[in-house]
Phi, psi and omega in degrees: 000122180273151180237167177093191185285125178288159179287093182210158177273355181298143183290331180241157174284163177304320180294320179296324176296321177298314180299315182296324177298320178290325176298318180297334176278353179095014182289144174276171177301320179296317179295320177299314180301314180296316182295323184263356180069037179236171178282160175298323177301317179296320178298316178297320178298313179300319178298317179299318180292322177298313179302316182295312184291325180272351182060048176240169186248347182204176184297319180299314178298321179296315179297319178293325178302314180295313181301317178299318183292320181288324176295315180296319182289335179280348180263003181251000000 
């Protein structure tokens, strides 16, 4: 089983997209960890990487980043 970022042009890893979807639902780090079967520490790590890659500062900004991208992509 390979770990880490897959060879893709996508800005987030598949796991980070899963975490971000749960953030958009309002899940806490503990809830994310429980849903994905990972530790709370891993959930926090994924959040930190999401913030860094999206260049946002908090969960709300990350959720809005996704919403903005999907709205923009549906108009093209």
